[in-house]
mmCIF file of the N, C-alpha and C atoms, coordinates in Angstrom:
data_MODEL
# 
_entry.id   MODEL 
# 
loop_
_atom_site.group_PDB 
_atom_site.id 
_atom_site.type_symbol 
_atom_site.label_atom_id 
_atom_site.label_alt_id 
_atom_site.label_comp_id 
_atom_site.label_asym_id 
_atom_site.label_entity_id 
_atom_site.label_seq_id 
_atom_site.pdbx_PDB_ins_code 
_atom_site.Cartn_x 
_atom_site.Cartn_y 
_atom_site.Cartn_z 
_atom_site.occupancy 
_atom_site.B_iso_or_equiv 
_atom_site.pdbx_formal_charge 
_atom_site.auth_seq_id 
_atom_site.auth_comp_id 
_atom_site.auth_asym_id 
_atom_site.auth_atom_id 
_atom_site.pdbx_PDB_model_num 
ATOM 1   N N  . MET A 1 1  ? 14.739  18.437  4.620  1.00 0.00 ? 1  MET A N  1 
ATOM 2   C CA . MET A 1 1  ? 15.023  17.416  3.643  1.00 0.00 ? 1  MET A CA 1 
ATOM 3   C C  . MET A 1 1  ? 13.812  17.274  2.728  1.00 0.00 ? 1  MET A C  1 
ATOM 4   N N  . GLU A 1 2  ? 14.059  17.198  1.438  1.00 0.00 ? 2  GLU A N  1 
ATOM 5   C CA . GLU A 1 2  ? 12.987  16.964  0.475  1.00 0.00 ? 2  GLU A CA 1 
ATOM 6   C C  . GLU A 1 2  ? 12.827  15.455  0.280  1.00 0.00 ? 2  GLU A C  1 
ATOM 7   N N  . LEU A 1 3  ? 11.590  14.979  0.332  1.00 0.00 ? 3  LEU A N  1 
ATOM 8   C CA . LEU A 1 3  ? 11.315  13.546  0.224  1.00 0.00 ? 3  LEU A CA 1 
ATOM 9   C C  . LEU A 1 3  ? 10.726  13.206  -1.138 1.00 0.00 ? 3  LEU A C  1 
ATOM 10  N N  . ASP A 1 4  ? 11.052  12.034  -1.630 1.00 0.00 ? 4  ASP A N  1 
ATOM 11  C CA . ASP A 1 4  ? 10.506  11.517  -2.881 1.00 0.00 ? 4  ASP A CA 1 
ATOM 12  C C  . ASP A 1 4  ? 9.216   10.769  -2.551 1.00 0.00 ? 4  ASP A C  1 
ATOM 13  N N  . GLU A 1 5  ? 8.079   11.427  -2.744 1.00 0.00 ? 5  GLU A N  1 
ATOM 14  C CA . GLU A 1 5  ? 6.791   10.836  -2.370 1.00 0.00 ? 5  GLU A CA 1 
ATOM 15  C C  . GLU A 1 5  ? 6.494   9.554   -3.131 1.00 0.00 ? 5  GLU A C  1 
ATOM 16  N N  . SER A 1 6  ? 6.973   9.419   -4.349 1.00 0.00 ? 6  SER A N  1 
ATOM 17  C CA . SER A 1 6  ? 6.689   8.191   -5.101 1.00 0.00 ? 6  SER A CA 1 
ATOM 18  C C  . SER A 1 6  ? 7.401   6.992   -4.460 1.00 0.00 ? 6  SER A C  1 
ATOM 19  N N  . ARG A 1 7  ? 8.588   7.195   -3.917 1.00 0.00 ? 7  ARG A N  1 
ATOM 20  C CA . ARG A 1 7  ? 9.288   6.103   -3.224 1.00 0.00 ? 7  ARG A CA 1 
ATOM 21  C C  . ARG A 1 7  ? 8.610   5.787   -1.902 1.00 0.00 ? 7  ARG A C  1 
ATOM 22  N N  . ILE A 1 8  ? 8.124   6.815   -1.222 1.00 0.00 ? 8  ILE A N  1 
ATOM 23  C CA . ILE A 1 8  ? 7.371   6.590   0.025  1.00 0.00 ? 8  ILE A CA 1 
ATOM 24  C C  . ILE A 1 8  ? 6.110   5.790   -0.286 1.00 0.00 ? 8  ILE A C  1 
ATOM 25  N N  . ASP A 1 9  ? 5.405   6.173   -1.338 1.00 0.00 ? 9  ASP A N  1 
ATOM 26  C CA . ASP A 1 9  ? 4.176   5.467   -1.725 1.00 0.00 ? 9  ASP A CA 1 
ATOM 27  C C  . ASP A 1 9  ? 4.473   4.010   -2.058 1.00 0.00 ? 9  ASP A C  1 
ATOM 28  N N  . ASP A 1 10 ? 5.592   3.746   -2.741 1.00 0.00 ? 10 ASP A N  1 
ATOM 29  C CA . ASP A 1 10 ? 5.972   2.363   -3.044 1.00 0.00 ? 10 ASP A CA 1 
ATOM 30  C C  . ASP A 1 10 ? 6.205   1.572   -1.761 1.00 0.00 ? 10 ASP A C  1 
ATOM 31  N N  . ALA A 1 11 ? 6.909   2.178   -0.795 1.00 0.00 ? 11 ALA A N  1 
ATOM 32  C CA . ALA A 1 11 ? 7.176   1.484   0.467  1.00 0.00 ? 11 ALA A CA 1 
ATOM 33  C C  . ALA A 1 11 ? 5.882   1.230   1.237  1.00 0.00 ? 11 ALA A C  1 
ATOM 34  N N  . VAL A 1 12 ? 4.992   2.216   1.291  1.00 0.00 ? 12 VAL A N  1 
ATOM 35  C CA . VAL A 1 12 ? 3.713   2.035   1.990  1.00 0.00 ? 12 VAL A CA 1 
ATOM 36  C C  . VAL A 1 12 ? 2.894   0.943   1.317  1.00 0.00 ? 12 VAL A C  1 
ATOM 37  N N  . LEU A 1 13 ? 2.848   0.952   -0.006 1.00 0.00 ? 13 LEU A N  1 
ATOM 38  C CA . LEU A 1 13 ? 2.094   -0.080  -0.722 1.00 0.00 ? 13 LEU A CA 1 
ATOM 39  C C  . LEU A 1 13 ? 2.660   -1.460  -0.426 1.00 0.00 ? 13 LEU A C  1 
ATOM 40  N N  . ALA A 1 14 ? 3.982   -1.577  -0.404 1.00 0.00 ? 14 ALA A N  1 
ATOM 41  C CA . ALA A 1 14 ? 4.618   -2.858  -0.082 1.00 0.00 ? 14 ALA A CA 1 
ATOM 42  C C  . ALA A 1 14 ? 4.290   -3.285  1.341  1.00 0.00 ? 14 ALA A C  1 
ATOM 43  N N  . LEU A 1 15 ? 4.367   -2.363  2.281  1.00 0.00 ? 15 LEU A N  1 
ATOM 44  C CA . LEU A 1 15 ? 4.087   -2.703  3.677  1.00 0.00 ? 15 LEU A CA 1 
ATOM 45  C C  . LEU A 1 15 ? 2.618   -3.003  3.925  1.00 0.00 ? 15 LEU A C  1 
ATOM 46  N N  . LEU A 1 16 ? 1.730   -2.399  3.155  1.00 0.00 ? 16 LEU A N  1 
ATOM 47  C CA . LEU A 1 16 ? 0.309   -2.744  3.268  1.00 0.00 ? 16 LEU A CA 1 
ATOM 48  C C  . LEU A 1 16 ? 0.100   -4.236  3.009  1.00 0.00 ? 16 LEU A C  1 
ATOM 49  N N  . TYR A 1 17 ? 0.904   -4.805  2.121  1.00 0.00 ? 17 TYR A N  1 
ATOM 50  C CA . TYR A 1 17 ? 0.785   -6.229  1.798  1.00 0.00 ? 17 TYR A CA 1 
ATOM 51  C C  . TYR A 1 17 ? 1.032   -7.098  3.034  1.00 0.00 ? 17 TYR A C  1 
ATOM 52  N N  . LEU A 1 18 ? 1.868   -6.616  3.955  1.00 0.00 ? 18 LEU A N  1 
ATOM 53  C CA . LEU A 1 18 ? 2.135   -7.390  5.181  1.00 0.00 ? 18 LEU A CA 1 
ATOM 54  C C  . LEU A 1 18 ? 0.885   -7.534  6.047  1.00 0.00 ? 18 LEU A C  1 
ATOM 55  N N  . GLY A 1 19 ? -0.017  -6.578  5.957  1.00 0.00 ? 19 GLY A N  1 
ATOM 56  C CA . GLY A 1 19 ? -1.245  -6.634  6.740  1.00 0.00 ? 19 GLY A CA 1 
ATOM 57  C C  . GLY A 1 19 ? -2.405  -7.248  5.985  1.00 0.00 ? 19 GLY A C  1 
ATOM 58  N N  . LEU A 1 20 ? -2.118  -7.957  4.926  1.00 0.00 ? 20 LEU A N  1 
ATOM 59  C CA . LEU A 1 20 ? -3.145  -8.562  4.076  1.00 0.00 ? 20 LEU A CA 1 
ATOM 60  C C  . LEU A 1 20 ? -3.992  -9.552  4.877  1.00 0.00 ? 20 LEU A C  1 
ATOM 61  N N  . HIS A 1 21 ? -5.307  -9.438  4.738  1.00 0.00 ? 21 HIS A N  1 
ATOM 62  C CA . HIS A 1 21 ? -6.235  -10.374 5.379  1.00 0.00 ? 21 HIS A CA 1 
ATOM 63  C C  . HIS A 1 21 ? -7.539  -10.398 4.585  1.00 0.00 ? 21 HIS A C  1 
ATOM 64  N N  . GLN A 1 22 ? -8.313  -11.423 4.770  1.00 0.00 ? 22 GLN A N  1 
ATOM 65  C CA . GLN A 1 22 ? -9.612  -11.580 4.114  1.00 0.00 ? 22 GLN A CA 1 
ATOM 66  C C  . GLN A 1 22 ? -9.518  -11.322 2.611  1.00 0.00 ? 22 GLN A C  1 
ATOM 67  N N  . GLY A 1 23 ? -8.574  -11.937 1.972  1.00 0.00 ? 23 GLY A N  1 
ATOM 68  C CA . GLY A 1 23 ? -8.443  -11.812 0.519  1.00 0.00 ? 23 GLY A CA 1 
ATOM 69  C C  . GLY A 1 23 ? -7.589  -10.638 0.104  1.00 0.00 ? 23 GLY A C  1 
ATOM 70  N N  . ALA A 1 24 ? -8.203  -9.466  -0.032 1.00 0.00 ? 24 ALA A N  1 
ATOM 71  C CA . ALA A 1 24 ? -7.462  -8.305  -0.530 1.00 0.00 ? 24 ALA A CA 1 
ATOM 72  C C  . ALA A 1 24 ? -7.590  -7.092  0.393  1.00 0.00 ? 24 ALA A C  1 
ATOM 73  N N  . ARG A 1 25 ? -7.860  -7.331  1.671  1.00 0.00 ? 25 ARG A N  1 
ATOM 74  C CA . ARG A 1 25 ? -7.948  -6.230  2.643  1.00 0.00 ? 25 ARG A CA 1 
ATOM 75  C C  . ARG A 1 25 ? -6.604  -6.033  3.324  1.00 0.00 ? 25 ARG A C  1 
ATOM 76  N N  . ALA A 1 26 ? -6.325  -4.775  3.714  1.00 0.00 ? 26 ALA A N  1 
ATOM 77  C CA . ALA A 1 26 ? -5.090  -4.461  4.437  1.00 0.00 ? 26 ALA A CA 1 
ATOM 78  C C  . ALA A 1 26 ? -5.398  -3.405  5.497  1.00 0.00 ? 26 ALA A C  1 
ATOM 79  N N  . TRP A 1 27 ? -4.752  -3.502  6.643  1.00 0.00 ? 27 TRP A N  1 
ATOM 80  C CA . TRP A 1 27 ? -4.933  -2.525  7.708  1.00 0.00 ? 27 TRP A CA 1 
ATOM 81  C C  . TRP A 1 27 ? -4.372  -1.195  7.247  1.00 0.00 ? 27 TRP A C  1 
ATOM 82  N N  . LYS A 1 28 ? -5.044  -0.100  7.589  1.00 0.00 ? 28 LYS A N  1 
ATOM 83  C CA . LYS A 1 28 ? -4.663  1.211   7.066  1.00 0.00 ? 28 LYS A CA 1 
ATOM 84  C C  . LYS A 1 28 ? -3.988  2.104   8.109  1.00 0.00 ? 28 LYS A C  1 
ATOM 85  N N  . GLY A 1 29 ? -2.905  1.659   8.674  1.00 0.00 ? 29 GLY A N  1 
ATOM 86  C CA . GLY A 1 29 ? -2.213  2.422   9.706  1.00 0.00 ? 29 GLY A CA 1 
ATOM 87  C C  . GLY A 1 29 ? -1.017  3.200   9.191  1.00 0.00 ? 29 GLY A C  1 
ATOM 88  N N  . PHE A 1 30 ? -1.128  3.830   8.041  1.00 0.00 ? 30 PHE A N  1 
ATOM 89  C CA . PHE A 1 30 ? -0.005  4.545   7.456  1.00 0.00 ? 30 PHE A CA 1 
ATOM 90  C C  . PHE A 1 30 ? -0.357  6.009   7.238  1.00 0.00 ? 30 PHE A C  1 
ATOM 91  N N  . ASP A 1 31 ? 0.639   6.784   6.872  1.00 0.00 ? 31 ASP A N  1 
ATOM 92  C CA . ASP A 1 31 ? 0.503   8.209   6.606  1.00 0.00 ? 31 ASP A CA 1 
ATOM 93  C C  . ASP A 1 31 ? -0.691  8.482   5.700  1.00 0.00 ? 31 ASP A C  1 
ATOM 94  N N  . TRP A 1 32 ? -1.548  9.427   6.105  1.00 0.00 ? 32 TRP A N  1 
ATOM 95  C CA . TRP A 1 32 ? -2.766  9.717   5.357  1.00 0.00 ? 32 TRP A CA 1 
ATOM 96  C C  . TRP A 1 32 ? -2.474  10.268  3.973  1.00 0.00 ? 32 TRP A C  1 
ATOM 97  N N  . GLY A 1 33 ? -1.407  11.068  3.836  1.00 0.00 ? 33 GLY A N  1 
ATOM 98  C CA . GLY A 1 33 ? -1.055  11.603  2.529  1.00 0.00 ? 33 GLY A CA 1 
ATOM 99  C C  . GLY A 1 33 ? -0.713  10.493  1.552  1.00 0.00 ? 33 GLY A C  1 
ATOM 100 N N  . ALA A 1 34 ? 0.084   9.533   2.018  1.00 0.00 ? 34 ALA A N  1 
ATOM 101 C CA . ALA A 1 34 ? 0.461   8.396   1.169  1.00 0.00 ? 34 ALA A CA 1 
ATOM 102 C C  . ALA A 1 34 ? -0.768  7.550   0.829  1.00 0.00 ? 34 ALA A C  1 
ATOM 103 N N  . MET A 1 35 ? -1.629  7.326   1.806  1.00 0.00 ? 35 MET A N  1 
ATOM 104 C CA . MET A 1 35 ? -2.829  6.530   1.555  1.00 0.00 ? 35 MET A CA 1 
ATOM 105 C C  . MET A 1 35 ? -3.724  7.217   0.514  1.00 0.00 ? 35 MET A C  1 
ATOM 106 N N  . GLU A 1 36 ? -3.855  8.515   0.611  1.00 0.00 ? 36 GLU A N  1 
ATOM 107 C CA . GLU A 1 36 ? -4.672  9.260   -0.352 1.00 0.00 ? 36 GLU A CA 1 
ATOM 108 C C  . GLU A 1 36 ? -4.061  9.169   -1.748 1.00 0.00 ? 36 GLU A C  1 
ATOM 109 N N  . ARG A 1 37 ? -2.745  9.289   -1.858 1.00 0.00 ? 37 ARG A N  1 
ATOM 110 C CA . ARG A 1 37 ? -2.096  9.186   -3.169 1.00 0.00 ? 37 ARG A CA 1 
ATOM 111 C C  . ARG A 1 37 ? -2.266  7.788   -3.760 1.00 0.00 ? 37 ARG A C  1 
ATOM 112 N N  . LEU A 1 38 ? -2.186  6.745   -2.923 1.00 0.00 ? 38 LEU A N  1 
ATOM 113 C CA . LEU A 1 38 ? -2.397  5.377   -3.411 1.00 0.00 ? 38 LEU A CA 1 
ATOM 114 C C  . LEU A 1 38 ? -3.835  5.189   -3.892 1.00 0.00 ? 38 LEU A C  1 
ATOM 115 N N  . TYR A 1 39 ? -4.765  5.806   -3.203 1.00 0.00 ? 39 TYR A N  1 
ATOM 116 C CA . TYR A 1 39 ? -6.166  5.760   -3.627 1.00 0.00 ? 39 TYR A CA 1 
ATOM 117 C C  . TYR A 1 39 ? -6.327  6.463   -4.976 1.00 0.00 ? 39 TYR A C  1 
ATOM 118 N N  . GLU A 1 40 ? -5.744  7.651   -5.104 1.00 0.00 ? 40 GLU A N  1 
ATOM 119 C CA . GLU A 1 40 ? -5.840  8.404   -6.354 1.00 0.00 ? 40 GLU A CA 1 
ATOM 120 C C  . GLU A 1 40 ? -5.161  7.675   -7.515 1.00 0.00 ? 40 GLU A C  1 
ATOM 121 N N  . ALA A 1 41 ? -4.142  6.861   -7.202 1.00 0.00 ? 41 ALA A N  1 
ATOM 122 C CA . ALA A 1 41 ? -3.447  6.086   -8.238 1.00 0.00 ? 41 ALA A CA 1 
ATOM 123 C C  . ALA A 1 41 ? -4.182  4.796   -8.589 1.00 0.00 ? 41 ALA A C  1 
ATOM 124 N N  . GLY A 1 42 ? -5.275  4.501   -7.878 1.00 0.00 ? 42 GLY A N  1 
ATOM 125 C CA . GLY A 1 42 ? -6.062  3.314   -8.180 1.00 0.00 ? 42 GLY A CA 1 
ATOM 126 C C  . GLY A 1 42 ? -5.513  2.029   -7.583 1.00 0.00 ? 42 GLY A C  1 
ATOM 127 N N  . MET A 1 43 ? -4.697  2.131   -6.536 1.00 0.00 ? 43 MET A N  1 
ATOM 128 C CA . MET A 1 43 ? -4.102  0.946   -5.909 1.00 0.00 ? 43 MET A CA 1 
ATOM 129 C C  . MET A 1 43 ? -4.963  0.388   -4.771 1.00 0.00 ? 43 MET A C  1 
ATOM 130 N N  . ILE A 1 44 ? -5.712  1.276   -4.100 1.00 0.00 ? 44 ILE A N  1 
ATOM 131 C CA . ILE A 1 44 ? -6.553  0.881   -2.965 1.00 0.00 ? 44 ILE A CA 1 
ATOM 132 C C  . ILE A 1 44 ? -7.887  1.616   -3.048 1.00 0.00 ? 44 ILE A C  1 
ATOM 133 N N  . THR A 1 45 ? -8.833  1.147   -2.245 1.00 0.00 ? 45 THR A N  1 
ATOM 134 C CA . THR A 1 45 ? -10.113 1.836   -2.126 1.00 0.00 ? 45 THR A CA 1 
ATOM 135 C C  . THR A 1 45 ? -9.927  3.074   -1.258 1.00 0.00 ? 45 THR A C  1 
ATOM 136 N N  . ASP A 1 46 ? -10.938 3.915   -1.217 1.00 0.00 ? 46 ASP A N  1 
ATOM 137 C CA . ASP A 1 46 ? -10.881 5.168   -0.469 1.00 0.00 ? 46 ASP A CA 1 
ATOM 138 C C  . ASP A 1 46 ? -10.558 4.895   1.006  1.00 0.00 ? 46 ASP A C  1 
ATOM 139 N N  . PRO A 1 47 ? -9.460  5.470   1.526  1.00 0.00 ? 47 PRO A N  1 
ATOM 140 C CA . PRO A 1 47 ? -9.079  5.206   2.910  1.00 0.00 ? 47 PRO A CA 1 
ATOM 141 C C  . PRO A 1 47 ? -9.894  5.995   3.934  1.00 0.00 ? 47 PRO A C  1 
ATOM 142 N N  . ARG A 1 48 ? -10.663 6.980   3.483  1.00 0.00 ? 48 ARG A N  1 
ATOM 143 C CA . ARG A 1 48 ? -11.466 7.772   4.414  1.00 0.00 ? 48 ARG A CA 1 
ATOM 144 C C  . ARG A 1 48 ? -12.663 6.962   4.870  1.00 0.00 ? 48 ARG A C  1 
ATOM 145 N N  . GLY A 1 49 ? -13.018 7.130   6.110  1.00 0.00 ? 49 GLY A N  1 
ATOM 146 C CA . GLY A 1 49 ? -14.174 6.425   6.650  1.00 0.00 ? 49 GLY A CA 1 
ATOM 147 C C  . GLY A 1 49 ? -13.824 5.691   7.921  1.00 0.00 ? 49 GLY A C  1 
ATOM 148 N N  . ARG A 1 50 ? -14.782 4.995   8.452  1.00 0.00 ? 50 ARG A N  1 
ATOM 149 C CA . ARG A 1 50 ? -14.623 4.337   9.747  1.00 0.00 ? 50 ARG A CA 1 
ATOM 150 C C  . ARG A 1 50 ? -13.939 2.980   9.683  1.00 0.00 ? 50 ARG A C  1 
ATOM 151 N N  . ALA A 1 51 ? -13.926 2.377   8.522  1.00 0.00 ? 51 ALA A N  1 
ATOM 152 C CA . ALA A 1 51 ? -13.310 1.048   8.406  1.00 0.00 ? 51 ALA A CA 1 
ATOM 153 C C  . ALA A 1 51 ? -11.829 1.134   8.773  1.00 0.00 ? 51 ALA A C  1 
ATOM 154 N N  . LYS A 1 52 ? -11.328 0.095   9.414  1.00 0.00 ? 52 LYS A N  1 
ATOM 155 C CA . LYS A 1 52 ? -9.929  0.061   9.825  1.00 0.00 ? 52 LYS A CA 1 
ATOM 156 C C  . LYS A 1 52 ? -9.026  -0.532  8.751  1.00 0.00 ? 52 LYS A C  1 
ATOM 157 N N  . SER A 1 53 ? -9.636  -0.865  7.619  1.00 0.00 ? 53 SER A N  1 
ATOM 158 C CA . SER A 1 53 ? -8.840  -1.442  6.534  1.00 0.00 ? 53 SER A CA 1 
ATOM 159 C C  . SER A 1 53 ? -9.320  -0.888  5.201  1.00 0.00 ? 53 SER A C  1 
ATOM 160 N N  . VAL A 1 54 ? -8.497  -1.096  4.189  1.00 0.00 ? 54 VAL A N  1 
ATOM 161 C CA . VAL A 1 54 ? -8.838  -0.735  2.820  1.00 0.00 ? 54 VAL A CA 1 
ATOM 162 C C  . VAL A 1 54 ? -8.748  -1.992  1.976  1.00 0.00 ? 54 VAL A C  1 
ATOM 163 N N  . MET A 1 55 ? -9.336  -1.934  0.794  1.00 0.00 ? 55 MET A N  1 
ATOM 164 C CA . MET A 1 55 ? -9.248  -3.046  -0.151 1.00 0.00 ? 55 MET A CA 1 
ATOM 165 C C  . MET A 1 55 ? -8.234  -2.674  -1.221 1.00 0.00 ? 55 MET A C  1 
ATOM 166 N N  . PHE A 1 56 ? -7.404  -3.642  -1.588 1.00 0.00 ? 56 PHE A N  1 
ATOM 167 C CA . PHE A 1 56 ? -6.540  -3.460  -2.737 1.00 0.00 ? 56 PHE A CA 1 
ATOM 168 C C  . PHE A 1 56 ? -7.380  -3.589  -4.000 1.00 0.00 ? 56 PHE A C  1 
ATOM 169 N N  . THR A 1 57 ? -7.026  -2.832  -5.015 1.00 0.00 ? 57 THR A N  1 
ATOM 170 C CA . THR A 1 57 ? -7.571  -3.117  -6.333 1.00 0.00 ? 57 THR A CA 1 
ATOM 171 C C  . THR A 1 57 ? -6.769  -4.307  -6.861 1.00 0.00 ? 57 THR A C  1 
ATOM 172 N N  . GLU A 1 58 ? -7.201  -4.897  -7.944 1.00 0.00 ? 58 GLU A N  1 
ATOM 173 C CA . GLU A 1 58 ? -6.456  -6.022  -8.515 1.00 0.00 ? 58 GLU A CA 1 
ATOM 174 C C  . GLU A 1 58 ? -5.020  -5.584  -8.854 1.00 0.00 ? 58 GLU A C  1 
ATOM 175 N N  . GLU A 1 59 ? -4.899  -4.425  -9.476 1.00 0.00 ? 59 GLU A N  1 
ATOM 176 C CA . GLU A 1 59 ? -3.575  -3.891  -9.827 1.00 0.00 ? 59 GLU A CA 1 
ATOM 177 C C  . GLU A 1 59 ? -2.757  -3.591  -8.572 1.00 0.00 ? 59 GLU A C  1 
ATOM 178 N N  . GLY A 1 60 ? -3.392  -3.015  -7.566 1.00 0.00 ? 60 GLY A N  1 
ATOM 179 C CA . GLY A 1 60 ? -2.701  -2.664  -6.332 1.00 0.00 ? 60 GLY A CA 1 
ATOM 180 C C  . GLY A 1 60 ? -2.185  -3.879  -5.588 1.00 0.00 ? 60 GLY A C  1 
ATOM 181 N N  . LEU A 1 61 ? -2.968  -4.947  -5.566 1.00 0.00 ? 61 LEU A N  1 
ATOM 182 C CA . LEU A 1 61 ? -2.557  -6.175  -4.887 1.00 0.00 ? 61 LEU A CA 1 
ATOM 183 C C  . LEU A 1 61 ? -1.308  -6.761  -5.548 1.00 0.00 ? 61 LEU A C  1 
ATOM 184 N N  . GLU A 1 62 ? -1.304  -6.840  -6.856 1.00 0.00 ? 62 GLU A N  1 
ATOM 185 C CA . GLU A 1 62 ? -0.149  -7.383  -7.567 1.00 0.00 ? 62 GLU A CA 1 
ATOM 186 C C  . GLU A 1 62 ? 1.066   -6.473  -7.407 1.00 0.00 ? 62 GLU A C  1 
ATOM 187 N N  . ARG A 1 63 ? 0.862   -5.168  -7.525 1.00 0.00 ? 63 ARG A N  1 
ATOM 188 C CA . ARG A 1 63 ? 1.979   -4.219  -7.386 1.00 0.00 ? 63 ARG A CA 1 
ATOM 189 C C  . ARG A 1 63 ? 2.548   -4.260  -5.972 1.00 0.00 ? 63 ARG A C  1 
ATOM 190 N N  . SER A 1 64 ? 1.718   -4.380  -4.963 1.00 0.00 ? 64 SER A N  1 
ATOM 191 C CA . SER A 1 64 ? 2.200   -4.418  -3.583 1.00 0.00 ? 64 SER A CA 1 
ATOM 192 C C  . SER A 1 64 ? 3.034   -5.672  -3.338 1.00 0.00 ? 64 SER A C  1 
ATOM 193 N N  . ARG A 1 65 ? 2.611   -6.809  -3.881 1.00 0.00 ? 65 ARG A N  1 
ATOM 194 C CA . ARG A 1 65 ? 3.386   -8.042  -3.731 1.00 0.00 ? 65 ARG A CA 1 
ATOM 195 C C  . ARG A 1 65 ? 4.739   -7.899  -4.399 1.00 0.00 ? 65 ARG A C  1 
ATOM 196 N N  . GLN A 1 66 ? 4.771   -7.330  -5.603 1.00 0.00 ? 66 GLN A N  1 
ATOM 197 C CA . GLN A 1 66 ? 6.027   -7.123  -6.317 1.00 0.00 ? 66 GLN A CA 1 
ATOM 198 C C  . GLN A 1 66 ? 6.960   -6.187  -5.553 1.00 0.00 ? 66 GLN A C  1 
ATOM 199 N N  . LEU A 1 67 ? 6.402   -5.098  -5.034 1.00 0.00 ? 67 LEU A N  1 
ATOM 200 C CA . LEU A 1 67 ? 7.220   -4.134  -4.303 1.00 0.00 ? 67 LEU A CA 1 
ATOM 201 C C  . LEU A 1 67 ? 7.759   -4.708  -3.005 1.00 0.00 ? 67 LEU A C  1 
ATOM 202 N N  . LEU A 1 68 ? 6.952   -5.511  -2.308 1.00 0.00 ? 68 LEU A N  1 
ATOM 203 C CA . LEU A 1 68 ? 7.430   -6.129  -1.080 1.00 0.00 ? 68 LEU A CA 1 
ATOM 204 C C  . LEU A 1 68 ? 8.646   -6.994  -1.371 1.00 0.00 ? 68 LEU A C  1 
ATOM 205 N N  . GLU A 1 69 ? 8.558   -7.781  -2.413 1.00 0.00 ? 69 GLU A N  1 
ATOM 206 C CA . GLU A 1 69 ? 9.684   -8.636  -2.789 1.00 0.00 ? 69 GLU A CA 1 
ATOM 207 C C  . GLU A 1 69 ? 10.901  -7.809  -3.236 1.00 0.00 ? 69 GLU A C  1 
ATOM 208 N N  . GLN A 1 70 ? 10.636  -6.801  -4.056 1.00 0.00 ? 70 GLN A N  1 
ATOM 209 C CA . GLN A 1 70 ? 11.720  -5.959  -4.582 1.00 0.00 ? 70 GLN A CA 1 
ATOM 210 C C  . GLN A 1 70 ? 12.420  -5.156  -3.486 1.00 0.00 ? 70 GLN A C  1 
ATOM 211 N N  . LEU A 1 71 ? 11.650  -4.554  -2.594 1.00 0.00 ? 71 LEU A N  1 
ATOM 212 C CA . LEU A 1 71 ? 12.229  -3.671  -1.586 1.00 0.00 ? 71 LEU A CA 1 
ATOM 213 C C  . LEU A 1 71 ? 12.756  -4.396  -0.358 1.00 0.00 ? 71 LEU A C  1 
ATOM 214 N N  . PHE A 1 72 ? 12.130  -5.509  0.004  1.00 0.00 ? 72 PHE A N  1 
ATOM 215 C CA . PHE A 1 72 ? 12.455  -6.123  1.280  1.00 0.00 ? 72 PHE A CA 1 
ATOM 216 C C  . PHE A 1 72 ? 12.831  -7.608  1.203  1.00 0.00 ? 72 PHE A C  1 
ATOM 217 N N  . GLY A 1 73 ? 12.773  -8.204  0.005  1.00 0.00 ? 73 GLY A N  1 
ATOM 218 C CA . GLY A 1 73 ? 13.124  -9.605  -0.141 1.00 0.00 ? 73 GLY A CA 1 
ATOM 219 C C  . GLY A 1 73 ? 14.626  -9.835  0.045  1.00 0.00 ? 73 GLY A C  1 
ATOM 220 N N  . LYS A 1 74 ? 14.979  -10.955 0.627  1.00 0.00 ? 74 LYS A N  1 
ATOM 221 C CA . LYS A 1 74 ? 16.395  -11.304 0.792  1.00 0.00 ? 74 LYS A CA 1 
ATOM 222 C C  . LYS A 1 74 ? 16.989  -11.659 -0.553 1.00 0.00 ? 74 LYS A C  1 
ATOM 223 N N  . ARG A 1 75 ? 18.182  -11.190 -0.759 1.00 0.00 ? 75 ARG A N  1 
ATOM 224 C CA . ARG A 1 75 ? 18.904  -11.489 -2.003 1.00 0.00 ? 75 ARG A CA 1 
ATOM 225 C C  . ARG A 1 75 ? 19.631  -12.822 -1.851 1.00 0.00 ? 75 ARG A C  1 
ATOM 226 N N  . ALA A 1 76 ? 19.623  -13.629 -2.897 1.00 0.00 ? 76 ALA A N  1 
ATOM 227 C CA . ALA A 1 76 ? 20.275  -14.939 -2.858 1.00 0.00 ? 76 ALA A CA 1 
ATOM 228 C C  . ALA A 1 76 ? 21.788  -14.806 -2.927 1.00 0.00 ? 76 ALA A C  1 
# 
């Protein structure tokens, strides 16, 4: 099966918002390929390293909140 990586990246970015802590930090327990693409897109800080979390950029934080609502919010 061929996967749409941009849709996967949107879902990962949205789910990162669920692990939000200490302002704009999120736990980094997701696919490394997706995390690297989000970093390259300027949504998060570099996921490589010993830290167990990444920082959202200002744009990434807002986009992740929007995607969480869009992809997983209950419809009225």
